C-alpha positions as CSV (number, residue, x, y, z in Angstrom):
1,M,-27.0,18.9,17.8
2,K,-26.7,15.5,19.8
3,G,-29.8,13.0,20.5
4,D,-32.3,10.5,20.3
5,I,-34.4,10.1,17.5
6,G,-36.6,8.6,20.0
7,D,-37.2,11.5,21.8
8,A,-39.9,12.9,20.1
9,T,-40.2,16.1,22.0
10,L,-36.9,16.7,21.1
11,V,-37.0,16.4,17.6
12,S,-40.0,18.8,17.6
13,Q,-38.1,21.2,19.3
14,I,-35.1,20.9,16.8
15,F,-37.1,21.5,13.5
16,A,-39.0,24.6,15.4
17,Q,-35.6,26.1,17.0
18,E,-33.5,25.6,13.6
19,Q,-36.6,26.1,11.5
20,I,-35.6,22.8,9.7
21,D,-36.4,23.1,5.8
22,T,-34.5,19.5,4.4
23,V,-33.9,15.9,6.2
24,V,-31.5,14.0,5.3
25,H,-32.3,10.9,7.4
26,F,-29.4,8.3,8.2
27,A,-29.9,7.7,11.8
28,A,-30.7,4.0,12.1
29,E,-29.8,0.5,13.6
30,S,-27.7,-1.0,10.6
31,H,-26.2,-4.2,11.4
32,V,-27.8,-7.5,10.4
33,D,-26.1,-9.6,13.1
34,R,-26.8,-7.0,15.8
35,S,-30.3,-7.3,15.0
36,I,-30.9,-11.0,15.4
37,T,-29.3,-10.8,18.5
38,G,-31.5,-7.7,19.9
39,P,-34.0,-6.5,17.8
40,A,-36.2,-4.5,20.0
41,E,-33.4,-1.4,19.3
42,F,-34.3,-1.5,15.4
43,V,-37.8,-1.7,16.0
44,Q,-37.7,1.3,18.4
45,T,-35.1,2.9,16.6
46,N,-35.7,2.9,12.4
47,I,-39.7,2.6,12.8
48,F,-40.7,4.7,15.8
49,G,-37.5,6.9,15.3
50,T,-38.8,7.8,11.7
51,F,-42.1,8.0,12.7
52,N,-41.0,10.6,15.6
53,I,-39.3,12.9,12.6
54,L,-41.8,12.2,10.0
55,E,-44.7,13.3,12.6
56,A,-42.4,16.6,13.3
57,A,-41.5,17.5,9.6
58,R,-45.6,17.3,9.0
59,E,-45.9,19.3,12.0
60,A,-43.3,22.2,10.9
61,W,-44.2,22.1,7.2
62,L,-47.3,21.4,6.3
63,K,-49.0,23.5,8.4
64,E,-49.1,27.7,8.4
65,P,-50.9,29.7,11.3
66,S,-53.7,30.6,8.6
67,G,-54.3,26.5,8.1
68,K,-52.9,26.4,4.5
69,P,-50.1,23.8,3.7
70,S,-46.9,25.0,3.6
71,G,-43.5,23.8,3.0
72,T,-43.2,23.9,-0.8
73,D,-39.2,24.0,-0.4
74,C,-39.1,21.1,1.8
75,R,-37.4,18.1,1.4
76,F,-37.2,14.7,3.3
77,L,-34.9,12.2,2.3
78,H,-35.3,8.7,3.4
79,V,-31.9,6.7,3.4
80,S,-32.5,2.8,3.1
81,T,-31.4,0.0,2.2
82,D,-31.2,-2.9,-0.6
83,E,-32.2,-5.3,1.8
84,V,-35.8,-4.5,2.0
85,Y,-36.2,-6.2,-1.5
86,G,-34.9,-10.0,0.2
87,S,-32.7,-12.4,-1.7
88,L,-31.9,-12.8,-5.3
89,G,-31.4,-15.9,-7.3
90,E,-27.9,-16.0,-9.4
91,T,-29.4,-13.9,-11.5
92,G,-31.7,-10.5,-12.0
93,A,-31.3,-6.8,-10.0
94,F,-33.7,-4.9,-7.3
95,Q,-35.6,-2.4,-8.9
96,E,-37.3,0.3,-7.6
97,T,-40.6,-1.8,-8.4
98,T,-39.2,-4.9,-6.8
99,P,-41.7,-6.2,-4.0
100,Y,-40.5,-6.0,-0.3
101,D,-39.4,-9.4,0.8
102,P,-37.4,-8.3,4.1
103,R,-35.2,-11.5,5.9
104,S,-34.1,-9.9,9.1
105,P,-35.6,-8.0,11.8
106,Y,-33.0,-5.2,10.2
107,S,-34.5,-5.3,7.3
108,A,-38.1,-5.8,8.2
109,S,-37.6,-2.4,10.4
110,K,-36.3,-0.7,7.5
111,A,-39.0,-2.0,4.9
112,S,-41.2,-0.6,7.7
113,S,-39.8,2.8,7.8
114,D,-39.9,2.8,3.9
115,H,-43.4,2.3,3.8
116,L,-43.8,4.9,6.8
117,V,-42.4,7.7,4.6
118,S,-44.3,6.6,1.6
119,S,-47.4,6.9,3.7
120,Y,-46.6,10.5,4.8
121,Y,-46.0,11.2,1.1
122,H,-49.2,9.7,-0.6
123,T,-51.8,10.4,2.9
124,Y,-50.7,13.9,3.6
125,G,-48.4,15.2,0.9
126,L,-45.3,15.6,3.1
127,P,-42.1,16.0,0.0
128,T,-40.5,12.9,0.5
129,L,-37.7,11.0,-1.4
130,I,-36.3,7.6,-0.6
131,T,-33.3,6.2,-1.6
132,N,-32.2,2.2,-1.0
133,C,-28.6,1.9,-1.4
134,S,-26.1,-1.3,-1.8
135,N,-23.3,-2.4,0.7
136,N,-21.4,1.0,1.4
137,Y,-17.5,0.2,2.0
138,G,-14.8,3.4,2.8
139,P,-13.1,5.2,5.8
140,Y,-14.9,5.5,9.4
141,Q,-17.0,2.4,9.1
142,F,-17.2,0.9,12.4
143,P,-15.2,-2.6,12.4
144,E,-18.5,-5.0,13.2
145,K,-19.0,-4.8,9.3
146,L,-17.1,-7.1,7.1
147,I,-14.5,-4.9,5.3
148,P,-13.6,-3.1,8.2
149,L,-13.6,-6.3,10.4
150,I,-11.0,-8.1,8.2
151,I,-8.9,-5.5,7.7
152,N,-8.4,-5.2,11.7
153,N,-8.3,-8.7,12.3
154,A,-5.7,-9.2,9.1
155,L,-3.2,-6.6,10.6
156,Q,-3.2,-8.6,13.9
157,G,-3.0,-11.7,12.8
158,R,-6.4,-12.9,14.4
159,P,-8.6,-15.1,12.1
160,L,-10.7,-14.0,9.3
161,P,-14.6,-15.2,10.0
162,V,-16.2,-15.5,7.3
163,Y,-20.0,-16.8,7.1
164,G,-20.9,-20.3,5.4
165,D,-19.2,-21.1,2.3
166,G,-18.4,-17.5,1.6
167,K,-19.9,-17.3,-1.7
168,N,-23.3,-14.5,-0.7
169,V,-23.0,-12.0,-2.9
170,R,-23.0,-8.1,-2.4
171,D,-23.0,-4.8,-4.8
172,W,-20.3,-2.6,-3.3
173,L,-20.6,1.3,-3.0
174,Y,-17.5,3.3,-2.0
175,V,-19.3,5.8,0.4
176,V,-18.2,8.7,-1.3
177,D,-20.2,8.0,-4.6
178,H,-23.3,7.0,-2.2
179,C,-23.4,10.4,-0.4
180,E,-22.7,12.2,-4.2
181,A,-25.7,10.1,-4.9
182,I,-27.8,11.2,-1.9
183,L,-27.0,14.7,-2.7
184,T,-28.1,14.6,-6.4
185,V,-31.3,13.4,-5.4
186,L,-32.1,15.6,-2.7
187,Q,-31.2,18.5,-5.0
188,H,-33.0,17.0,-8.1
189,G,-34.6,13.8,-7.4
190,K,-38.5,14.1,-8.1
191,I,-41.0,14.0,-4.8
192,G,-42.6,10.9,-4.2
193,E,-40.1,8.9,-5.7
194,T,-37.7,6.3,-4.8
195,Y,-34.1,5.4,-6.1
196,N,-31.9,2.8,-6.1
197,I,-28.0,3.1,-5.6
198,G,-25.8,0.5,-6.4
199,G,-21.7,0.8,-7.1
200,N,-21.7,-1.9,-10.1
201,S,-19.7,-4.1,-7.8
202,E,-21.2,-7.3,-7.2
203,K,-18.5,-9.6,-5.4
204,Q,-18.6,-12.9,-3.2
205,N,-17.7,-12.4,0.5
206,I,-14.7,-14.5,0.1
207,E,-13.5,-12.2,-2.7
208,V,-14.1,-9.2,-0.6
209,V,-11.8,-11.3,1.6
210,H,-9.2,-12.4,-0.7
211,T,-8.9,-8.2,-2.3
212,I,-8.0,-7.4,1.4
213,C,-5.6,-10.2,2.3
214,D,-3.4,-9.4,-0.8
215,I,-3.5,-5.6,-0.5
216,L,-2.9,-5.8,3.1
217,D,0.5,-8.5,2.5
218,E,1.5,-6.0,-0.5
219,K,1.5,-2.7,1.8
220,V,3.0,-4.0,5.3
221,G,4.6,-7.5,4.5
222,L,3.5,-11.0,5.0
223,L,3.0,-12.4,8.5
224,P,5.3,-14.2,10.6
225,G,7.2,-17.1,9.2
226,D,6.3,-15.8,5.5
227,R,2.8,-16.5,5.9
228,A,0.1,-14.8,3.7
229,R,-3.2,-13.6,5.1
230,R,-5.4,-15.7,3.3
231,S,-4.0,-18.4,5.8
232,L,-6.2,-16.2,9.0
233,I,-9.6,-17.4,7.0
234,T,-11.5,-19.2,9.1
235,Y,-15.2,-20.7,7.8
236,V,-17.8,-19.9,10.9
237,K,-21.5,-21.1,11.2
238,D,-23.6,-19.2,9.0
239,R,-26.1,-16.5,10.4
240,A,-29.9,-16.7,10.8
241,G,-31.6,-15.5,7.4
242,H,-28.6,-15.1,5.2
243,D,-29.6,-13.3,2.3
244,R,-27.6,-15.3,-0.3
245,R,-27.7,-11.9,-3.4
246,Y,-27.8,-9.1,-3.7
247,A,-27.8,-6.4,-6.8
248,I,-28.9,-3.3,-7.6
249,D,-30.4,-1.4,-11.2
250,A,-29.2,1.9,-10.8
251,T,-30.9,2.5,-14.1
252,K,-33.5,5.0,-13.0
253,I,-31.0,7.3,-11.1
254,R,-28.5,7.3,-14.0
255,T,-31.1,8.0,-16.5
256,N,-33.3,10.5,-14.9
257,L,-30.5,12.0,-12.6
258,G,-27.7,11.4,-14.6
259,W,-25.6,9.9,-11.5
260,H,-23.2,6.9,-11.8
261,P,-20.6,5.6,-9.4
262,R,-17.1,7.1,-9.9
263,V,-14.9,4.8,-7.8
264,N,-14.4,1.3,-8.9
265,F,-14.0,-1.5,-6.4
266,A,-10.1,-2.3,-6.8
267,D,-9.1,1.8,-6.3
268,G,-11.8,1.8,-3.5
269,M,-10.6,-1.0,-1.5
270,H,-7.2,0.3,-1.9
271,R,-8.3,3.6,-0.8
272,T,-10.2,2.2,2.0
273,V,-7.2,0.2,3.1
274,E,-4.9,2.8,3.0
275,W,-7.1,4.8,5.7
276,Y,-7.2,2.4,8.1
277,L,-3.7,2.0,7.8
278,D,-3.2,5.7,8.3
279,N,-6.0,5.9,11.3
280,K,-4.9,2.9,13.3
281,A,-5.8,5.3,16.3
282,W,-9.1,5.2,15.5
283,I,-9.7,1.9,15.5
284,A,-8.6,1.5,18.8
285,S,-10.5,4.1,20.0
286,V,-13.6,2.6,19.0
287,T,-12.5,-1.4,19.7
288,D,-13.1,-1.4,23.5
289,G,-14.1,-3.9,25.9
290,S,-17.6,-3.7,24.5
291,Y,-16.9,-4.4,21.0
292,R,-14.5,-7.4,21.9
293,E,-17.4,-8.6,24.1
294,Y,-19.5,-8.2,20.7
295,Y,-17.1,-9.9,18.5
296,E,-16.6,-13.0,20.6
297,K,-20.3,-13.2,20.9
298,M,-20.7,-13.3,17.5
299,Y,-17.8,-15.3,16.3
300,G,-16.0,-17.2,19.3
301,N,-18.3,-20.1,19.7
302,R,-18.9,-20.6,15.9
């Protein structure tokens, strides 16, 4: 059903009509850059939207006509991000016990929603689970994100914007691995627990851009004038509050639930580039006038 999680009445109606017993809560505003220029939407969707779903679940699962608790077989899995933990130095990794230290309106809104979910477990006994994942990549990712943005621009011979010195580090997680991890937590995770999900693939942003350029040069040929696509790289002014490094310690989910990523970065990047090459019509369908306006706003004057 297509709807807005900000519509509390609609959310409650869906729970009642469809007898919902399982929630995997992906719905969120997710792009850090957009949260900087328009934080209100992130507060509304990520905090109040999560509150609406939690309330609907509490109403549906924790009361029977007799007034006794129900919902023993229900599960509410909240999908979150490693960005809630803040920024790391050159060493170390985020664990489930790492104190929260969000640095952007996006990460602050996700941290808030994490705390709401946890509170509903501790206060009401709602059967919740939380996952905090590293940066996803793969098919169907909207081209405001780094990897599809670079692929799209590189194919068109447009500048490849890289924030700051390009040495910010992220841990990259292939989207299918992430989905398998979420299913594992949903089926086997311990209620009330948090699980960090990482790809074990730390890369500087500039390394990611170089990888994409080299794969495209190999698959579709060099640019006119025999130029390598690395020549399109353009360093732009760093974004505000840009965290330097993220890294996930996924020991808990690996040890307790037996999950580990199966797609390494090199293989995942080749799969991703090939998907975008095979689906240019999809890219064209989502990069309409509003996207081009956003792109110019974010990168045109930097």
